[in-house]
Every structure is written in C-alpha cells, then in structure tokens.
C-alpha positions in Angstrom: 0.0 0.0 0.0 1.0 3.6 -0.6 0.5 6.4 1.9 -1.1 9.5 0.4 -2.5 12.0 2.8 -4.5 15.3 2.8 -2.9 18.4 4.2 -3.6 22.0 5.2 -2.2 23.9 2.2 -1.0 27.5 2.4 -2.3 29.1 -0.7 -3.1 32.4 -2.4 -6.4 34.2 -1.8 -8.7 33.7 -4.7 -8.2 37.3 -6.0 -4.4 37.0 -6.2 -3.7 33.4 -7.3 -3.2 34.4 -10.9 -0.7 37.0 -9.9 1.2 34.9 -7.3 1.6 31.7 -9.3 4.7 31.5 -11.4 6.6 29.0 -13.5 9.5 27.3 -11.8 12.4 29.7 -11.2 14.8 28.0 -13.6 12.4 28.2 -16.6 12.7 32.0 -16.8 15.3 33.8 -18.8 17.0 36.7 -16.9 15.2 39.5 -18.7 11.8 37.9 -18.4 12.4 37.1 -14.7 13.6 40.7 -14.0 10.4 42.1 -15.7 8.2 39.8 -13.6 9.9 41.0 -10.4 9.7 44.6 -11.4 6.1 44.8 -12.5 4.4 42.1 -10.3 5.0 42.6 -6.6 2.8 39.5 -5.9 4.7 37.0 -8.0 6.0 33.9 -6.1 9.3 34.9 -7.7 9.6 37.6 -5.1 9.8 34.9 -2.5 12.3 32.6 -4.2 14.5 35.5 -5.5 14.6 37.5 -2.2 17.6 39.6 -3.1 15.6 41.6 -5.6 14.2 43.6 -2.7 17.7 44.9 -2.0 18.7 45.2 -5.7 21.4 42.5 -5.1 21.9 39.0 -6.3 22.2 36.7 -3.2 23.2 33.1 -3.8 24.0 30.1 -1.7 22.9 29.4 1.8 22.5 33.1 2.7 19.5 33.1 0.4 17.6 30.5 2.3 16.8 32.6 5.3 15.7 35.5 3.1 13.4 33.2 1.2 11.8 32.3 4.5 11.5 36.0 5.4 9.7 36.8 2.1 7.4 33.9 2.5 6.5 35.0 6.0 5.8 38.5 4.7 3.4 37.2 2.1 1.6 35.4 5.0 1.6 38.5 7.2 0.1 40.5 4.4 -2.6 37.8 3.9 -1.6 37.1 0.3 -1.1 33.5 1.4 -3.4 31.9 3.9 -3.3 28.4 5.4 -6.4 26.2 5.2 -8.1 25.3 8.5 -8.9 21.7 7.5 -6.8 19.0 5.8 -7.7 18.6 2.2 -6.8 17.2 -1.2 -6.6 19.6 -4.1 -7.8 18.6 -7.5 -6.1 20.5 -10.2 -7.0 20.7 -13.9 -4.5 22.1 -16.4 -5.4 22.8 -20.0 -2.5 23.5 -22.4 -3.5 25.7 -25.4 -7.0 24.2 -25.4 -5.7 20.8 -26.5 -3.9 18.8 -23.8 -5.8 18.3 -20.5 -4.4 17.0 -17.2 -6.4 16.3 -14.1 -4.8 15.1 -10.9 -4.7 15.4 -7.1 -2.3 17.5 -5.0 -1.5 15.7 -1.8 1.4 14.8 0.5 3.2 11.6 -0.1 5.4 9.6 2.2 9.1 10.0 2.3 9.3 6.5 3.7 7.4 5.1 0.7 10.3 6.6 -1.4 13.0 5.2 0.9 11.3 1.7 1.0 10.9 1.6 -2.8 7.2 2.0 -3.0 7.7 5.2 -4.8 9.9 4.2 -7.7 12.5 6.3 -9.6 14.0 6.0 -13.1 16.7 8.7 -12.8 19.8 9.1 -10.7 20.2 12.0 -8.4 23.4 13.8 -7.2 23.9 13.7 -3.5 25.5 17.1 -3.4 22.4 18.6 -5.0 20.2 16.6 -2.6 22.1 17.9 0.4 21.9 21.6 -0.7 18.2 21.4 -1.3 17.6 19.5 1.9 19.3 22.4 3.8 17.1 24.8 1.8 14.0 22.9 2.9 15.1 22.7 6.5 15.5 26.5 6.5 12.4 27.6 4.5 10.2 24.8 5.9 7.9 24.5 2.9 7.4 22.7 -0.5 6.1 25.0 -3.2 6.7 22.7 -6.2 5.0 19.3 -6.2 6.8 16.1 -7.2 4.9 14.7 -10.2 3.9 11.1 -9.4 1.9 8.7 -11.6 -0.2 5.6 -11.2 -2.3 3.3 -13.3 -5.8 4.7 -14.0 -8.0 4.1 -11.1 -11.8 4.2 -11.2 -12.3 5.2 -7.6 -9.9 8.1 -7.9 -11.5 9.1 -11.2 -14.9 9.0 -9.5 -13.9 11.6 -6.9 -12.2 13.8 -9.5 -15.4 13.7 -11.7 -17.6 14.5 -8.7 -15.7 17.7 -7.8 -14.9 19.0 -11.3 -18.6 19.4 -12.0 -18.7 22.1 -9.4 -17.4 25.7 -9.5 -13.6 25.6 -8.9 -12.0 27.5 -6.0 -9.5 28.9 -8.5 -9.7 29.5 -12.3 -7.0 31.5 -14.0 -5.0 31.7 -17.2 -1.4 32.3 -17.9 0.6 34.2 -20.6 1.6 30.9 -22.0 -2.0 30.0 -22.7 -2.6 27.6 -20.0 -5.8 27.4 -18.0 -5.6 26.3 -14.4 -8.5 25.2 -12.2 -8.4 23.9 -8.6 -11.0 22.3 -6.3 -10.7 21.8 -2.6 -11.7 18.3 -1.2 -12.0 18.7 2.6 -15.2 16.7 3.3 -14.0 14.1 5.8 -15.7 11.2 4.1 -14.3 12.1 0.7 -10.8 12.6 2.2 -10.9 9.1 3.6 -12.2 7.8 0.3 -9.2 9.2 -1.5 -6.7 8.0 1.1 -8.2 4.5 0.9 -8.1 4.5 -2.9 -4.4 5.3 -2.9 -3.7 2.8 -0.1 -4.8 0.0 -2.5 -1.9 0.8 -4.9 1.3 -1.2 -4.5 3.5 1.5 -6.1 3.7 5.0 -7.4 6.3 6.2 -10.0 8.1 9.5 -10.1 7.5 11.2 -13.5 9.3 14.4 -12.7 11.0 15.8 -9.6 13.6 13.2 -8.6 15.9 15.6 -6.8 12.9 17.2 -4.9 11.8 13.8 -3.8 15.2 12.6 -2.8 16.0 15.9 -0.9 12.7 15.6 1.1 13.6 12.0 2.0 17.1 13.1 3.1 15.6 15.8 5.3 13.2 13.3 6.7 16.0 10.9 7.8 18.0 13.8 9.3 15.0 15.2 11.2 14.2 11.7 12.5 17.6 11.4 14.0 17.4 14.9 15.6 14.0 14.4 17.1 14.0 12.1 20.1 10.2 12.0 20.2 9.9 11.1 16.5 6.6 9.2 15.8 6.5 9.0 12.0 3.5 11.3 11.8 5.4 14.6 11.7 5.0 16.8 8.7 8.6 16.3 7.7 7.8 12.7 6.9 6.0 13.8 3.8 6.5 15.9 0.6 4.0 17.6 -1.6 3.0 15.7 -4.8 0.8 16.0 -7.8 -0.6 12.5 -8.7 -2.0 11.9 -12.1 -2.9 8.7 -14.1 -0.1 7.5 -16.3 -2.3 7.7 -19.4 -2.4 11.5 -19.0 1.4 12.0 -19.1 2.8 13.6 -22.2 6.3 12.3 -22.6 8.8 14.1 -24.9 12.2 13.0 -26.0 15.5 14.9 -25.9 17.4 15.0 -29.2 21.2 15.0 -29.1 23.7 17.4 -30.7 27.5 16.7 -30.8 30.2 19.3 -31.6 32.5 17.1 -33.6 33.0 13.6 -35.1 35.9 12.7 -32.8 38.5 13.4 -35.5 36.7 11.2 -38.1 36.0 12.1 -41.7 32.3 11.9 -42.7 32.9 8.6 -44.7 34.8 7.1 -41.8 32.0 7.9 -39.4 29.3 6.4 -41.7 31.4 3.2 -42.1 31.6 2.8 -38.3 27.9 3.4 -38.0 27.2 0.7 -40.6 28.3 -2.0 -38.1 25.3 -1.3 -35.9 22.7 0.3 -38.2 21.1 0.1 -41.6 21.7 3.6 -43.0 19.6 5.4 -45.6 20.5 8.8 -46.9 17.4 10.9 -47.2 19.0 14.0 -48.6 17.2 17.2 -47.8 14.0 15.4 -46.7 13.6 15.6 -43.0 13.1 12.3 -41.2 11.4 11.5 -37.9 11.5 8.0 -36.5 8.1 6.2 -36.2 9.4 3.0 -34.5 11.5 2.0 -31.6 15.2 1.4 -32.4 15.0 3.8 -35.4 16.9 7.1 -35.3 17.2 10.2 -37.3 20.5 11.8 -38.0 21.5 15.1 -39.6 25.0 15.4 -40.9 26.8 17.7 -43.4 23.5 19.1 -44.9 21.7 15.7 -45.2 19.2 13.7 -43.2 19.8 10.0 -42.6 17.6 7.2 -41.1 19.4 4.7 -38.9 17.8 1.3 -38.2 19.4 -0.8 -35.5 20.4 -4.1 -37.1 18.0 -7.0 -36.2 21.0 -9.1 -35.2 21.6 -6.6 -32.3 18.0 -6.8 -31.0 18.6 -9.1 -28.1 18.6 -7.2 -24.7 19.2 -8.4 -21.2 17.2 -5.7 -19.4 14.8 -2.7 -19.9 17.7 -0.2 -19.9 19.5 -1.9 -22.8 16.3 -1.8 -24.8 15.9 2.0 -24.4 16.6 4.0 -27.5 18.6 6.7 -25.6 20.8 3.9 -24.2 21.2 2.3 -27.6 22.4 5.7 -29.0 24.9 5.9 -26.1 26.2 2.4 -26.3 26.4 2.1 -30.1 27.3 5.7 -31.2 28.1 8.2 -28.6 30.5 6.1 -26.5 32.3 3.8 -28.9 32.5 6.1 -32.0 32.3 9.7 -30.7 34.2 9.0 -27.4 31.5 10.6 -25.2 31.5 8.7 -21.9 30.1 11.2 -19.4 26.6 12.2 -20.6 26.2 14.7 -17.7 29.4 16.7 -18.0 30.9 16.3 -21.4 30.8 19.7 -23.1 30.8 18.2 -26.5 27.1 17.0 -26.2 24.0 19.1 -25.9 20.4 18.2 -25.5 17.3 19.7 -27.3 13.7 19.0 -26.3 12.0 16.9 -28.9 9.2 19.4 -29.2 11.7 21.6 -31.2 11.9 18.9 -33.8 14.7 18.0 -36.2 14.4 21.4 -37.9 16.0 22.9 -34.9 18.8 20.3 -34.9 19.4 21.0 -38.6 19.7 24.8 -38.1 22.2 24.2 -35.2 24.4 22.0 -37.4 24.1 24.2 -40.4 25.3 27.2 -38.3 28.5 25.2 -37.6 27.8 25.0 -33.8 27.6 21.2 -34.0 28.8 18.5 -36.4 25.9 16.0 -36.1 22.5 15.7 -34.5 20.4 12.7 -33.6 16.6 12.3 -33.0 14.6 9.4 -31.6 11.1 8.6 -30.3 10.3 9.3 -26.7 10.1 6.4 -24.2 6.6 5.3 -23.3 5.3 4.9 -19.8 5.8 1.1 -19.8 9.5 1.5 -20.6 9.9 4.0 -17.8 8.1 1.7 -15.3 10.1 -1.3 -16.4 13.3 0.5 -15.8 12.1 1.7 -12.4 10.9 -1.8 -11.5 14.3 -3.3 -12.3 16.1 -0.7 -10.2 17.8 0.8 -13.2 18.2 4.4 -14.2 17.9 6.2 -17.6 20.7 8.2 -19.2 20.5 11.9 -18.5 18.1 13.9 -20.5 16.0 11.0 -21.7 12.6 12.4 -21.0 10.8 15.7 -20.7 7.4 15.1 -19.1 4.3 17.3 -19.0 2.5 18.6 -17.1 4.7 21.2 -15.4 3.0 22.7 -12.4 3.2 26.4 -11.4 4.8 27.3 -8.1 2.9 28.9 -5.3 -0.6 27.6 -6.1 -0.5 25.2 -3.1 2.3 25.2 -0.5 3.1 22.5 2.0 4.4 23.8 5.3 6.2 21.5 7.7 
C-alpha cells in the first residue's frame, strides 16, 4: 500500500492566485524574470528571489533565510493563507485548449520513497540533494510538487469527476495560454475515500522531480535522528506531490547534438555506424522515427535514417532496450568517445518538441557537427526501468504537465 494524505495547504487568496503563481524559477530567462519581479509585486518569484528587494543577487545558503522571510511577509500581508482543514486539491490544467491534465495534489510519504514503494527512473546527485535538503530545513515549505503517476483508477476518477462538475476554487489563465482550475476536497468522508483508494496501490512512480523527492527523503532521515520524540506522523515525513494517471502523461524525448566527429571524416564515421545500423541517406528530406530502435541523424547538410540491425535486437534488461541507451552504447560512447553524458561539453540536448528542424539549423550554423533524433520512451519503458532498479541516461525524458509554483504550498 502507498500512503497518500490530505494536508492544510498554504495558498493564495482567490483574487491573487493568478498574480502569485509562477513557472519554476529556472524556466525564466534573466530578462523575463527581471520584468516579472519589477512589475508584479505579488509573484512567487519575489519569494524565491529575495535579493531583488535589495537590488542585489544573493546566492548560496544566505539566500535560504531570506526566502523564509519573504514567505512570512506574504503570509503576514494575507496574500497567502493556510487552510483550516486538511484537504486534497484537485487541479486541472489545459495546455493551449488541447492537452488536458487532471490530478490530485496531496502529501506523499518519504518512507514510501525510501522503501521503494515510490519508484524512480533517474539518478540524483547527493551534493544537490544535500543543498536542497538544507534549503527545505530553513524555509520549511514545499512549493513545487513532485509529479507522481499511477495506473488509471476508477475510484480516484470518481472523486475527481464529482468535484470538477462544481465551480472551482481557482480559475485563471497564464501568458503561455494555460488554464488552471483547482477544487478543494475537505469533506472528511471524501478525504478518507481518496486516502483509501491510494492505499490500495502497490507502487507510485516518479515522473518528474527526482531531486525534490530525494531531498525531502534526506531531510526526513535527518529530522528523525534529531527528534528524540519522532513518531513518523510529523509533517517532515511527507512531501507535496501531484498525482495523475499514467495515461495522461505527455512524454517528450530529448534529441542530441554533438560538436565534432571525434577526429573522423564523414565517410569514416558512416562506415563505423554501418556496423550497428542500416543507413539510408534521405538527402534534404527531414526524417522523424516512427518505430523504436529507429533514429534520425542530420550530418553535413543531409538527413539520414538509422535502423538498429536486427541481429543486435537481443537485450538483457529494460535499460539496454531503451533508445537513448542504444544511442549511447552504439554511437556516442564507442564512436564519438563521449562517456560522461552529464558533464561532457561536446554533447548538448534539445527538447524533442523543437523537432529536427532545430537540430538542422544548429548543425548548419556550424555549432555542431551532427544531430540525432529518436522517439520518446513510453510509460511502460519508464516503469520497467524503475521496477528493475535501473536508471535512464541523463536527458532522456521531458514530461508534461509542469505545475506552477505557489498555487499550493506544503508547510512542515
């Protein structure tokens, strides 16, 4: 069973939610972020970028206390108010009138993560976990939910359907043409119904937010050691999550760009590729793969299709079967001499939504020598890798939805 609980969210008043909510801090360019800070005094960016108040960039651990101070000021001014009753929060997000996501904001158990009931498919860096854990210990709130997913469940669908027929507590749109709605589920019988429905699930899977989840778990372990009266029910035993059915996830791939051919001439490079792939030159005609183990490549003004040879189609585990791993083990590592996918400056990653035309323009400008495209993994591949205790290569998936910061906040 998985432990998913209601909580008393700290959240914006209805009249200010559209002003307070923001995209995650890292998603803003410097100019856009500065404009938001200058012209919107209610933005959640004012909290997470506290040095703006003093016209000074403050980084590192000094920033943490100032974040806490700005957060307290928003509460003092009644821009943010904490609910009086524990609740679940149903959120509906519509992207550009096409893609619809509906899920439940809740608090999930750090111990479920530590015990493997919440499964991961990405590695995390301990140093990054430690810094964010210290951040959480100082500010004492989660503002960005971890995206968790589960198989579609009729009981959970039933409660979502019941509430979304009513008027939402929040309804606002963003400059990026998203519409957000939120309903508060604080009826005690409905809260218990939701908790019981999630308790019947054996596992949850992290779709996005691996470092946030790992940092919360690290903080939980540290607080447990420091608290001689630890019971397991304290708020630090949980982290805020957004739980949606796996059939709603929109999974994008990352394409790869490489600066050089590792000293090889074009013909030499193609001959080495031929060992692993059937190669077709498609000239100026763009190509996007339509099947697993098929890849697109742009090189020297021409598109190519690469099909993994059938004789190489035997795999020992889910990771070896993954297209991003095949690209690494057959091309990037042995031919292009790229071993460290996280830190090697010769490789760059492009969200698949930018398509191969973006890859072509980057190569044509001379910034890169070659680019590769592939299909995104599907949810079953992600789950199989998580179930086998394996991790994907860096920048394998980009998963929607992305929630806005500051709509619900979990204090502990």
